[in-house]
C-alpha positions in Angstrom: 0.0 -0.3 0.3 1.5 2.9 -1.3 1.4 6.1 2.0 0.0 9.1 1.0 1.7 12.1 -0.1 2.3 14.5 3.0 0.0 17.3 2.9 1.7 21.0 1.7 0.8 24.5 3.3 2.5 26.0 0.3 -1.3 26.8 -1.5 -2.4 28.2 2.1 1.0 30.4 2.0 0.4 31.2 -1.8 -3.1 32.9 -0.6 -2.3 34.8 2.1 0.5 36.1 0.3 -1.7 37.0 -2.7 -4.4 38.0 -0.5 -2.1 40.2 1.6 -0.8 42.1 -1.8 -4.6 42.6 -2.8 -5.1 44.5 0.0 -2.1 46.4 -0.2 -2.6 46.9 -3.8 -4.9 50.6 -3.1 -2.5 52.0 -0.6 0.6 50.8 -2.7 -0.8 52.8 -6.0 -1.5 55.7 -4.2 2.6 55.9 -3.1 3.5 54.7 -6.9 0.9 58.2 -8.1 2.8 60.2 -5.6 6.1 58.8 -7.0 5.1 59.7 -10.4 4.0 63.4 -9.6 7.0 64.3 -7.7 9.2 63.1 -11.1 6.9 65.1 -13.4 7.1 67.5 -10.6 10.7 67.9 -10.7 11.4 69.1 -14.0 9.1 72.1 -13.6 11.2 75.4 -13.1 12.1 76.6 -9.6 11.3 73.3 -8.0 14.0 71.2 -9.8 16.8 71.8 -7.5 14.9 69.3 -5.2 14.9 65.7 -5.7 12.2 63.3 -6.1 12.7 61.9 -3.3 11.9 65.3 -1.0 9.3 66.1 -3.7 7.4 63.0 -2.9 7.8 63.1 1.5 6.9 66.9 1.0 3.7 65.8 -1.5 2.5 62.7 1.2 2.7 65.0 4.1 0.7 67.6 2.6 -2.1 65.0 1.2 -2.3 63.4 4.5 -2.7 67.1 6.5 -5.3 68.3 3.9 -7.7 65.4 4.1 -7.0 61.6 6.4 -6.6 58.5 4.8 -9.1 56.2 4.8 -8.0 52.7 6.4 -8.0 50.8 3.2 -4.4 52.5 2.1 -3.1 51.5 5.3 -1.5 47.9 3.9 0.1 49.4 1.1 1.6 52.5 2.6 3.4 50.0 5.2 4.1 47.1 2.3 5.6 50.4 0.6 8.0 51.0 4.1 8.7 48.0 4.4 9.8 45.8 0.9 9.8 48.9 -1.4 12.3 51.0 0.6 14.3 47.6 1.5 14.5 46.3 -2.4 15.2 50.2 -3.7 18.6 49.8 -1.1 19.8 46.8 -2.0 19.5 47.7 -5.8 21.6 50.7 -4.4 24.4 48.5 -4.4 24.4 48.3 -7.9 26.1 51.8 -8.4 28.8 51.3 -6.5 31.6 48.9 -7.3 34.8 48.3 -5.1 37.4 49.2 -7.9 35.9 53.1 -7.2 37.0 53.4 -3.7 40.2 52.0 -4.7 40.4 55.2 -7.1 40.3 57.5 -4.4 43.3 56.6 -2.7 44.3 55.6 0.6 44.7 59.3 1.7 41.3 59.9 0.3 39.9 56.9 1.9 41.0 57.4 5.5 40.2 61.0 5.0 36.6 59.8 4.1 36.4 57.4 7.0 38.0 59.6 9.4 35.1 62.4 8.9 32.3 59.8 8.4 33.3 58.2 12.1 33.8 61.8 13.7 30.6 63.4 12.3 28.9 60.2 13.1 30.0 60.2 16.9 29.8 64.0 17.0 26.3 64.3 16.0 25.0 61.3 18.2 27.2 62.9 21.7 25.5 66.4 20.8 22.3 64.9 20.5 22.6 63.2 23.5 23.5 66.4 25.2 20.4 68.5 24.0 18.6 65.6 25.3 17.0 64.6 21.9 15.5 61.2 21.3 18.1 58.5 20.4 16.5 57.8 17.5 15.5 61.3 16.2 19.9 61.7 16.7 20.6 58.5 15.5 19.3 59.4 11.8 20.6 62.7 11.9 23.9 61.6 12.1 23.4 58.6 9.4 22.0 60.9 7.1 24.5 64.0 7.6 27.5 61.6 7.6 26.9 59.0 4.7 24.0 59.8 1.9 20.9 62.1 2.8 17.7 60.9 3.0 18.9 57.4 1.6 21.2 56.6 4.8 17.6 58.5 7.0 15.2 55.9 5.7 18.5 53.0 5.8 18.9 53.7 9.1 15.0 53.5 10.3 14.8 50.1 9.5 16.7 49.2 12.7 16.0 52.6 14.9 12.5 52.5 14.3 11.9 56.1 15.3 8.6 57.7 14.5 7.6 58.4 10.8 7.7 62.6 12.1 11.2 62.0 13.6 12.7 60.3 10.0 10.8 63.5 8.1 12.4 65.9 10.3 15.8 64.0 9.8 15.4 64.0 5.9 14.4 68.0 5.9 17.5 68.6 7.8 20.1 66.8 5.4 18.1 68.8 2.4 18.5 71.8 3.6 21.6 71.3 4.5 23.1 69.6 1.8 21.3 72.4 -0.5 23.3 75.2 1.6 26.5 73.5 0.6 25.8 73.0 -2.9 25.1 76.4 -2.9 28.1 77.9 -0.6 31.1 75.0 -1.5 31.5 76.4 -5.6 31.6 80.2 -4.1 34.2 79.2 -1.6 36.6 77.0 -3.8 38.4 79.8 -5.5 38.8 81.8 -2.0 40.7 78.5 -0.7 42.1 78.0 -3.7 41.6 74.2 -4.1 42.5 72.2 -6.8 40.1 70.1 -8.7 40.7 66.7 -6.7 41.2 68.2 -3.3 37.8 70.1 -4.2 36.0 67.0 -5.3 37.2 65.4 -2.1 35.8 68.0 -0.2 32.3 67.5 -2.0 32.3 64.1 -1.5 33.1 63.9 1.5 30.9 66.6 3.1 27.6 67.2 1.3 24.5 64.9 2.2 23.0 64.0 -1.0 24.6 62.3 -4.3 22.4 64.7 -6.3 24.1 67.4 -4.3 27.9 66.2 -4.4 27.1 66.2 -8.2 25.6 69.7 -8.8 28.7 71.3 -6.7 31.5 69.4 -7.6 30.8 70.1 -11.9 30.7 73.6 -11.1 35.0 73.7 -10.6 35.0 71.4 -13.8 34.9 67.3 -15.1 37.8 66.4 -12.9 36.5 67.6 -9.7 33.0 66.5 -10.4 34.0 62.9 -11.5 36.3 62.8 -8.2 33.9 63.8 -5.9 31.0 61.8 -6.9 33.9 58.7 -6.8 34.3 60.0 -3.3 30.7 60.5 -2.5 30.0 56.6 -3.4 32.6 55.8 -1.4 30.6 57.4 1.7 27.3 55.2 0.7 29.3 52.1 0.6 29.7 52.9 4.5 26.0 52.6 4.5 25.9 48.9 5.2 28.3 48.3 8.3 26.6 51.6 9.6 23.0 50.1 9.8 24.3 46.9 10.9 25.9 49.0 13.8 23.4 50.6 14.3 20.8 47.5 14.4 23.2 45.6 16.8 23.1 48.8 19.4 19.3 48.8 18.8 18.6 45.5 20.1 20.4 46.8 23.2 17.5 49.7 23.2 14.1 48.5 24.4 11.2 50.7 22.9 8.7 51.3 25.5 6.5 48.0 26.1 9.3 45.9 24.0 12.1 43.5 25.6 15.5 43.7 25.3 16.8 42.2 21.6 13.6 42.6 19.5 15.1 44.9 17.0 15.4 43.3 13.9 18.6 42.3 12.2 18.8 43.9 8.6 19.3 41.4 6.1 18.6 43.5 3.4 22.2 45.5 4.0 23.8 41.8 2.8 21.8 42.1 -0.4 23.1 45.3 -0.5 27.1 44.1 -0.3 26.4 41.2 -2.8 24.9 43.7 -5.2 28.0 45.8 -4.9 30.0 42.7 -5.0 28.2 42.2 -8.1 28.7 45.1 -9.9 33.1 45.1 -8.8 32.6 41.7 -11.3 32.0 43.8 -14.2 29.6 41.2 -15.8 26.8 43.5 -15.1 25.8 45.4 -18.6 25.9 49.2 -18.7 22.2 49.5 -20.1 21.2 46.8 -17.0 23.3 49.4 -14.6 21.7 52.2 -15.9 18.0 50.8 -15.8 18.6 49.6 -12.1 19.8 53.2 -10.7 16.2 54.4 -12.7 14.5 52.0 -10.9 16.7 52.7 -7.5 14.9 55.8 -7.4 11.6 54.8 -8.5 11.5 52.8 -5.3 13.1 54.8 -2.7 10.5 57.5 -4.4 7.3 55.5 -3.5 8.9 54.8 -0.3 9.6 58.3 0.7 5.5 59.2 -0.7 4.4 56.0 1.8 6.9 58.0 4.6 5.1 60.9 4.2 1.4 59.7 4.2 2.3 58.4 7.5 3.8 61.4 9.4 1.4 64.0 11.2 2.6 67.0 10.7 1.3 68.3 13.7 3.9 66.0 15.3 6.0 66.9 13.2 6.4 71.5 14.3 6.2 70.4 17.5 9.5 68.7 17.8 10.7 72.2 17.8 14.0 74.0 17.0 16.3 71.8 18.6 16.7 68.8 16.1 17.2 71.6 13.7 19.9 72.6 15.4 21.5 69.2 15.3 21.1 69.0 11.9 23.2 72.7 11.3 25.9 71.4 14.1 26.8 68.2 11.7 26.7 70.6 8.9 28.9 72.9 10.0 31.0 70.2 11.8 31.9 67.7 8.7 32.2 70.6 6.4 35.0 72.2 8.4 36.4 68.8 9.2 37.0 67.7 5.9 37.5 70.9 4.5 40.8 71.0 7.4 41.7 67.2 6.2 42.0 68.0 2.4 44.4 70.9 3.5 46.7 68.7 5.3 46.8 66.3 2.9 46.2 67.0 -0.8 
């Protein structure tokens, strides 16, 4: 007699997955629509300096403030904040190679690492002295020291700060990174920096990749290319930073939770794997270009969801202290990196 085949739960699991995705569709479609609107608005005169990432969170916040969303949108917003966001961060790794890091040189790499670590430590120390929440402080520290909004939302996967804290941190890195983008090209002639030194200064200190590109290329192609590579080297540090924050967050219980509840950010290993894949040279250039666009789309959708989850009243209630912390981090990273560039180049 033939034994009956063991029963499997795969069909039931698939049904649950399909049901989850179906439930998420309204909110996911809304986030995608806001992301599309953000990309369209990015090309309008007067606001083209703002990236689609920033515009998406602003649009989401505006919509949530003007009209509270029905509950049917909540699952899709949560889906975007979790899965779409992490997918975008994993794909971000395809924009980097280990060869780019080596091209910065030993002294350039050391300068970037010292500036990054010192800025992160200084911002966390000052945030504690100012009595700011640990989660908000960590987000401002990550965004200021590594790669702006992308670092803020990546760090929040382990710090689990409030959505209002995420929005505030993104606002800080956007405002002060834009200030660097405008002021550094004006300061370059006064400081008598060569193209490579100027590019290294912008790449080691300005918050967003797009802001670095805009500032560095104003001093020529050599400065622009070197600034971009230096900035991408900072982006490479996103993975170890999130891992370290994840470990520290596991020892920082939230209200009503026990120790060790913070998740290990497994998606970071996907990011590292994508960097390794890009470093092999096996990824065709058209595929890398497509992945860059797709990364931008996924992160923009996720930030639209972040805006839809943000209560503007709570953001205003946070006051000026987080902005002061963001300003202090901006001054610190700009000044320290300039000092190190002048000493080493």
